[in-house]
C-alpha positions, 0 to 999 in steps of 0.5 A: 547235404554237407550235414548229411555226409557228416552224420553218415561218417560218424563212427557207429558204437560197437553195440549198434554194430553187433545188432542184427535188424529183425526180419519180417518173421522175427518181428511177427514172432516178437509181436506174438510173444515168442522168445527168439533171437535174430541172427544175420541173414545168410548169403541169399538173404534168408532170415535166420532165427536162433531158438532155445531148445525149450521154445522150439515146439511152440515157435515151430507150431506158430510158424506152421500156423503162420504159413510155413507149411514145408520143412525143406531141410533139417540138418546138424552142424558141428561148430568144432571140437569142444563147441556146440552142435546146431540143429537147423531147420529150413522152412518154406511158406508154399503158396500159389500167389507168390512169385518166390516162396518166403523162407526162414531158417531156425537154428537151435544151439545144443551142448555137445555133451548131451544134445537133446531137443524135441522132435518136430516130426509131429508138425512136419512129417518130412523131419522123420528121416532128416532127424534120424540122419542128424541123430546118426551122424551127430548124436543129436537126440530128438525126443518124441521122434517115433523111430529114432535109430541109426539110418546110415551107420550099423546099429552097433556103430560107436560114435558120431561120424560127422562130429569134427572131433570124431576119430575113425576106427582103424578096423570095423568088422562086418557081422554076417557079411557075404 
């Protein structure tokens, strides 16, 4: 037992500390040749996977076939002024024989200047208004979306209100107001 204690107290190299252990879904994706990166699980233990924009549709289609048949949430995240934007997808595998549904979260990091990503509307119809909201608030363009237009702000609004570098206008005139 004394030898085991010595081994446990050895310092861990920095390279090993930065590695995140792949979860079940990440392992399945790797076994099937889907390019991605495992990120640290969230506070509730939900597996988080980083996906490049070009691989979002093939990977999402594979996850749908794997059983992730419900897009619970899609949203935008701003990492701060001058930093990247993130399009996040929280997927759930709904089944009758599980006590707790399996969950996974996809994150796609996008450049701030021209954030473009394929729409997952054709895989999960629930992405419709959620992608529109992310477009309206963050300016993320979901290519292939059937009706990508503002959903919360007036159509002539300039800017993306939930970006952390957004400057709110002092005055906005409503047209045809009663």
